[in-house]
C-alpha positions in Angstrom: -14.2 93.3 79.6 -13.9 92.7 83.3 -16.0 90.5 85.5 -17.7 93.5 87.1 -18.9 94.8 83.7 -20.4 91.4 82.8 -22.2 91.2 86.1 -23.6 94.7 85.7 -24.7 94.0 82.1 -26.4 90.8 83.3 -28.2 92.8 86.0 -29.4 95.3 83.3 -30.9 92.5 81.3 -32.6 91.1 84.4 -34.0 94.5 85.2 -35.2 95.1 81.7 -37.0 91.8 81.6 -38.5 92.3 85.1 -39.9 95.7 84.2 -41.5 94.2 81.1 -43.0 91.1 82.9 -44.1 92.7 86.2 -47.8 93.2 86.6 -47.7 95.7 89.5 -46.9 99.3 88.4 -45.2 100.2 91.7 -42.8 97.2 91.5 -42.1 98.0 87.8 -41.2 101.6 88.8 -38.8 100.4 91.5 -37.1 98.0 89.1 -36.8 100.9 86.6 -35.1 103.0 89.2 -32.6 100.1 89.9 -32.0 99.9 86.1 -31.1 103.6 86.0 -28.8 103.4 89.0 -27.0 100.4 87.4 -26.6 102.4 84.2 -25.1 105.3 86.2 -22.5 102.8 87.7 -21.7 101.5 84.3 -21.1 105.1 83.0 -18.8 105.7 85.9 -16.8 102.5 85.2 -16.5 103.7 81.6 -15.0 106.9 83.0 -17.8 109.2 81.9 -18.9 110.9 85.1 -21.0 113.6 83.3 -23.2 110.9 81.8 -23.3 109.0 85.1 -24.5 112.1 87.0 -27.1 112.8 84.3 -28.4 109.3 84.3 -28.6 109.2 88.1 -30.4 112.6 88.3 -32.7 112.2 85.3 -33.2 108.5 85.1 -33.5 107.5 88.8 -34.4 110.9 90.1 -36.7 113.2 88.2 -38.3 110.6 85.9 -39.1 108.3 88.9 -40.6 111.1 90.9 -42.8 112.0 87.9 -43.9 108.4 87.6 -44.7 108.2 91.3 -46.8 111.4 91.1 -48.6 110.0 88.0 -49.4 106.7 89.8 -50.7 108.6 92.8 -52.8 110.9 90.6 -54.4 107.9 88.8 -54.7 106.2 92.1 -52.9 103.1 90.8 -50.7 102.7 94.0 -53.7 102.6 96.3 -55.7 100.3 94.1 -52.9 97.7 93.9 -52.8 97.6 97.7 -56.6 97.2 98.0 -56.6 94.4 95.5 -54.0 92.5 97.4 -56.0 92.9 100.7 -59.2 91.8 99.0 -57.5 88.6 97.7 -56.4 87.6 101.3 
């Protein structure tokens, strides 16, 4: 296992913990997108380009867009911003 693989696997663990421990939904979504992109890079390094393209398109692309739309529909994105302004 190369040094690059170890770094990427470490970043995956950090992203997984960050998604679980983050209180803000938008931040959690952005970290989830980073997780998917790191997984796509790992698939490419494992010489599996079909899985890498699928992970990038579905994981970081379509799923993230659906999550953004859902957060907008339930007005969670705007509410987080108004709570932060109220605290200041």
